[in-house]
DOTORZA-29853 format. One record per atom (N, C-alpha, C): residue number from 1; residue in three letters; atom name; x, y, z. Coordinates in steps of 0.05 Angstrom, whole numbers. Layout:
# residues N
ATOM   nr  rest  atom       x       y       z
ATOM  NUM   ala    CA       X       Y       Z
...
***
This chain:
# residues 108
ATOM   nr  rest  atom       x       y       z
ATOM    1   met     N     813     788    -139
ATOM    1   met    CA     800     781    -114
ATOM    1   met     C     816     784     -94
ATOM    2   ala     N     807     800     -67
ATOM    2   ala    CA     813     799     -43
ATOM    2   ala     C     803     802     -18
ATOM    3   asn     N     817     782      -3
ATOM    3   asn    CA     806     776      19
ATOM    3   asn     C     818     776      46
ATOM    4   thr     N     799     782      69
ATOM    4   thr    CA     803     805      88
ATOM    4   thr     C     791     780     114
ATOM    5   phe     N     803     782     138
ATOM    5   phe    CA     797     769     158
ATOM    5   phe     C     783     794     175
ATOM    6   lys     N     756     793     179
ATOM    6   lys    CA     747     809     206
ATOM    6   lys     C     738     792     221
ATOM    7   ser     N     739     811     248
ATOM    7   ser    CA     715     799     275
ATOM    7   ser     C     695     816     284
ATOM    8   asn     N     678     808     291
ATOM    8   asn    CA     660     829     300
ATOM    8   asn     C     652     822     333
ATOM    9   val     N     658     845     352
ATOM    9   val    CA     636     828     381
ATOM    9   val     C     610     849     388
ATOM   10   ala     N     602     835     406
ATOM   10   ala    CA     575     848     400
ATOM   10   ala     C     561     841     441
ATOM   11   ser     N     570     865     459
ATOM   11   ser    CA     557     857     486
ATOM   11   ser     C     540     855     500
ATOM   12   ser     N     527     846     519
ATOM   12   ser    CA     513     848     526
ATOM   12   ser     C     481     848     507
ATOM   13   ile     N     474     836     495
ATOM   13   ile    CA     464     821     473
ATOM   13   ile     C     425     826     481
ATOM   14   leu     N     405     840     470
ATOM   14   leu    CA     377     843     476
ATOM   14   leu     C     372     819     475
ATOM   15   thr     N     341     817     481
ATOM   15   thr    CA     323     798     470
ATOM   15   thr     C     314     805     446
ATOM   16   thr     N     310     823     442
ATOM   16   thr    CA     304     828     399
ATOM   16   thr     C     322     838     388
ATOM   17   gly     N     323     835     355
ATOM   17   gly    CA     340     866     349
ATOM   17   gly     C     370     861     342
ATOM   18   asn     N     395     846     346
ATOM   18   asn    CA     424     837     347
ATOM   18   asn     C     434     840     332
ATOM   19   thr     N     437     859     307
ATOM   19   thr    CA     447     841     283
ATOM   19   thr     C     482     845     289
ATOM   20   val     N     502     824     283
ATOM   20   val    CA     518     821     293
ATOM   20   val     C     547     821     272
ATOM   21   tyr     N     527     828     247
ATOM   21   tyr    CA     547     826     230
ATOM   21   tyr     C     534     828     196
ATOM   22   thr     N     538     844     185
ATOM   22   thr    CA     523     844     159
ATOM   22   thr     C     541     841     134
ATOM   23   val     N     542     827     112
ATOM   23   val    CA     553     821      90
ATOM   23   val     C     559     851      74
ATOM   24   pro     N     584     869      66
ATOM   24   pro    CA     583     891      51
ATOM   24   pro     C     574     879      27
ATOM   25   ala     N     564     902       2
ATOM   25   ala    CA     559     902     -20
ATOM   25   ala     C     587     896     -32
ATOM   26   ala     N     568     871     -57
ATOM   26   ala    CA     592     857     -79
ATOM   26   ala     C     617     848     -64
ATOM   27   thr     N     607     822     -40
ATOM   27   thr    CA     621     815     -16
ATOM   27   thr     C     611     790     -16
ATOM   28   thr     N     624     766     -14
ATOM   28   thr    CA     616     741      -4
ATOM   28   thr     C     632     741      24
ATOM   29   ala     N     627     723      39
ATOM   29   ala    CA     634     717      66
ATOM   29   ala     C     630     689      80
ATOM   30   thr     N     649     684      90
ATOM   30   thr    CA     640     654     104
ATOM   30   thr     C     659     655     135
ATOM   31   val     N     634     647     144
ATOM   31   val    CA     628     649     174
ATOM   31   val     C     656     630     179
ATOM   32   ile     N     682     635     208
ATOM   32   ile    CA     698     623     212
ATOM   32   ile     C     692     613     239
ATOM   33   gly     N     677     629     252
ATOM   33   gly    CA     676     618     279
ATOM   33   gly     C     649     643     290
ATOM   34   leu     N     629     637     306
ATOM   34   leu    CA     609     644     316
ATOM   34   leu     C     606     634     348
ATOM   35   ser     N     616     656     374
ATOM   35   ser    CA     615     637     391
ATOM   35   ser     C     591     649     400
ATOM   36   leu     N     571     643     426
ATOM   36   leu    CA     550     660     442
ATOM   36   leu     C     559     652     466
ATOM   37   ala     N     567     666     493
ATOM   37   ala    CA     571     670     520
ATOM   37   ala     C     549     676     532
ATOM   38   asn     N     544     657     552
ATOM   38   asn    CA     537     666     578
ATOM   38   asn     C     553     681     608
ATOM   39   lys     N     541     696     604
ATOM   39   lys    CA     554     718     629
ATOM   39   lys     C     533     728     656
ATOM   40   ser     N     521     703     652
ATOM   40   ser    CA     493     714     666
ATOM   40   ser     C     503     687     691
ATOM   41   ser     N     481     690     712
ATOM   41   ser    CA     491     673     730
ATOM   41   ser     C     467     643     734
ATOM   42   ser     N     449     658     708
ATOM   42   ser    CA     431     633     700
ATOM   42   ser     C     431     622     671
ATOM   43   thr     N     418     591     670
ATOM   43   thr    CA     423     591     642
ATOM   43   thr     C     403     607     623
ATOM   44   ile     N     412     606     594
ATOM   44   ile    CA     394     618     584
ATOM   44   ile     C     385     605     555
ATOM   45   thr     N     370     622     539
ATOM   45   thr    CA     366     607     523
ATOM   45   thr     C     379     632     491
ATOM   46   ala     N     388     620     471
ATOM   46   ala    CA     395     631     449
ATOM   46   ala     C     384     624     422
ATOM   47   asn     N     375     640     398
ATOM   47   asn    CA     382     643     377
ATOM   47   asn     C     398     651     360
ATOM   48   ala     N     398     639     333
ATOM   48   ala    CA     418     651     317
ATOM   48   ala     C     406     646     297
ATOM   49   phe     N     415     670     269
ATOM   49   phe    CA     400     656     246
ATOM   49   phe     C     411     683     231
ATOM   50   ile     N     413     677     190
ATOM   50   ile    CA     410     689     174
ATOM   50   ile     C     396     697     178
ATOM   51   thr     N     393     726     166
ATOM   51   thr    CA     375     740     155
ATOM   51   thr     C     391     746     124
ATOM   52   arg     N     364     737     109
ATOM   52   arg    CA     364     743      74
ATOM   52   arg     C     345     755      55
ATOM   53   ser     N     341     778      51
ATOM   53   ser    CA     316     773      35
ATOM   53   ser     C     300     783      55
ATOM   54   ser     N     296     795      76
ATOM   54   ser    CA     283     804     103
ATOM   54   ser     C     269     777     115
ATOM   55   val     N     269     747     101
ATOM   55   val    CA     281     717     114
ATOM   55   val     C     295     708     139
ATOM   56   asn     N     279     706     161
ATOM   56   asn    CA     306     691     173
ATOM   56   asn     C     305     662     179
ATOM   57   tyr     N     325     649     188
ATOM   57   tyr    CA     335     625     176
ATOM   57   tyr     C     351     614     197
ATOM   58   ala     N     333     599     213
ATOM   58   ala    CA     353     582     242
ATOM   58   ala     C     384     575     236
ATOM   59   leu     N     401     579     252
ATOM   59   leu    CA     419     564     257
ATOM   59   leu     C     421     550     279
ATOM   60   ile     N     411     565     301
ATOM   60   ile    CA     408     537     318
ATOM   60   ile     C     373     563     340
ATOM   61   ala     N     369     545     351
ATOM   61   ala    CA     329     555     359
ATOM   61   ala     C     335     553     384
ATOM   62   asn     N     320     571     395
ATOM   62   asn    CA     318     564     435
ATOM   62   asn     C     338     543     453
ATOM   63   val     N     366     546     436
ATOM   63   val    CA     391     537     450
ATOM   63   val     C     395     534     476
ATOM   64   ser     N     387     526     493
ATOM   64   ser    CA     402     531     527
ATOM   64   ser     C     440     528     530
ATOM   65   ile     N     436     548     540
ATOM   65   ile    CA     478     564     548
ATOM   65   ile     C     466     560     579
ATOM   66   val     N     477     542     591
ATOM   66   val    CA     489     538     623
ATOM   66   val     C     507     572     635
ATOM   67   ser     N     507     585     656
ATOM   67   ser    CA     520     597     670
ATOM   67   ser     C     541     599     657
ATOM   68   gly     N     565     618     648
ATOM   68   gly    CA     586     612     645
ATOM   68   gly     C     600     593     621
ATOM   69   ser     N     577     577     602
ATOM   69   ser    CA     592     571     588
ATOM   69   ser     C     591     586     554
ATOM   70   thr     N     600     575     531
ATOM   70   thr    CA     595     576     511
ATOM   70   thr     C     585     560     497
ATOM   71   ile     N     569     576     470
ATOM   71   ile    CA     569     549     449
ATOM   71   ile     C     585     556     423
ATOM   72   leu     N     591     541     403
ATOM   72   leu    CA     600     554     388
ATOM   72   leu     C     584     541     357
ATOM   73   val     N     569     567     353
ATOM   73   val    CA     544     554     331
ATOM   73   val     C     564     545     314
ATOM   74   gly     N     589     570     292
ATOM   74   gly    CA     602     568     268
ATOM   74   gly     C     627     562     278
ATOM   75   gly     N     642     545     255
ATOM   75   gly    CA     664     543     261
ATOM   75   gly     C     678     521     264
ATOM   76   gly     N     700     513     264
ATOM   76   gly    CA     718     486     252
ATOM   76   gly     C     707     472     238
ATOM   77   asp     N     693     453     227
ATOM   77   asp    CA     681     440     207
ATOM   77   asp     C     652     446     197
ATOM   78   gln     N     649     465     216
ATOM   78   gln    CA     616     487     206
ATOM   78   gln     C     632     508     199
ATOM   79   lys     N     623     517     174
ATOM   79   lys    CA     632     533     164
ATOM   79   lys     C     610     545     152
ATOM   80   ile     N     591     579     145
ATOM   80   ile    CA     579     586     133
ATOM   80   ile     C     574     604     122
ATOM   81   val     N     574     605      95
ATOM   81   val    CA     573     623      63
ATOM   81   val     C     552     631      70
ATOM   82   leu     N     558     667      65
ATOM   82   leu    CA     538     690      63
ATOM   82   leu     C     543     706      44
ATOM   83   gln     N     521     716      28
ATOM   83   gln    CA     520     722       4
ATOM   83   gln     C     526     769      10
ATOM   84   ala     N     524     788      -1
ATOM   84   ala    CA     521     803       3
ATOM   84   ala     C     487     808      17
ATOM   85   ala     N     491     829      34
ATOM   85   ala    CA     470     839      42
ATOM   85   ala     C     455     820      68
ATOM   86   asp     N     461     793      66
ATOM   86   asp    CA     469     774      90
ATOM   86   asp     C     474     788     121
ATOM   87   ser     N     454     778     139
ATOM   87   ser    CA     467     793     160
ATOM   87   ser     C     463     768     177
ATOM   88   ile     N     481     766     201
ATOM   88   ile    CA     475     742     222
ATOM   88   ile     C     459     762     249
ATOM   89   asn     N     446     748     256
ATOM   89   asn    CA     429     757     286
ATOM   89   asn     C     421     745     300
ATOM   90   val     N     429     748     328
ATOM   90   val    CA     420     735     361
ATOM   90   val     C     404     750     369
ATOM   91   ser     N     397     735     391
ATOM   91   ser    CA     376     732     401
ATOM   91   ser     C     382     722     436
ATOM   92   thr     N     375     731     448
ATOM   92   thr    CA     376     712     482
ATOM   92   thr     C     350     717     497
ATOM   93   ser     N     344     698     516
ATOM   93   ser    CA     321     702     528
ATOM   93   ser     C     327     723     546
ATOM   94   ala     N     358     731     566
ATOM   94   ala    CA     360     748     586
ATOM   94   ala     C     371     775     573
ATOM   95   ala     N     360     796     573
ATOM   95   ala    CA     368     822     565
ATOM   95   ala     C     398     816     580
ATOM   96   thr     N     416     822     561
ATOM   96   thr    CA     441     832     574
ATOM   96   thr     C     466     811     573
ATOM   97   ser     N     453     787     580
ATOM   97   ser    CA     459     762     590
ATOM   97   ser     C     490     756     576
ATOM   98   met     N     492     759     550
ATOM   98   met    CA     510     745     533
ATOM   98   met     C     519     756     505
ATOM   99   asp     N     550     752     510
ATOM   99   asp    CA     558     769     487
ATOM   99   asp     C     573     749     471
ATOM  100   val     N     582     763     438
ATOM  100   val    CA     577     746     419
ATOM  100   val     C     606     761     404
ATOM  101   ile     N     616     734     395
ATOM  101   ile    CA     640     744     379
ATOM  101   ile     C     632     726     352
ATOM  102   ile     N     645     738     330
ATOM  102   ile    CA     642     727     302
ATOM  102   ile     C     666     731     287
ATOM  103   ser     N     673     721     269
ATOM  103   ser    CA     700     719     251
ATOM  103   ser     C     689     710     227
ATOM  104   val     N     695     726     209
ATOM  104   val    CA     689     719     187
ATOM  104   val     C     713     719     156
ATOM  105   leu     N     711     708     136
ATOM  105   leu    CA     733     719     114
ATOM  105   leu     C     710     733      99
ATOM  106   glu     N     711     755      78
ATOM  106   glu    CA     707     770      63
ATOM  106   glu     C     719     768      44
ATOM  107   ile     N     708     759      14
ATOM  107   ile    CA     730     758      -8
ATOM  107   ile     C     709     786     -31
ATOM  108   thr     N     727     802     -30
ATOM  108   thr    CA     712     815     -59
ATOM  108   thr     C     726     819     -79
***
């Protein structure tokens, strides 16, 4: 088995349709960090969810993020294990107001 650390970044998240990471085939992944940062001048709401077999499972739902703040959805003591083809998706209440950084450990 090979272990590979990876990081994905997504800038200017839209209000829908933002896949920030998809687990490759024949791979398991552990999310070791998922940060959502509000870069706008107003409070926004954010959502993050896992999509598995076309079904969405909420990690956070309509969480307020104050201007200039970041929330940590996964990381520290909170690890999230994903299966092949699972994806992490995010959305925000105000287009282009949020950046996302996700760090994962892929096991193949």
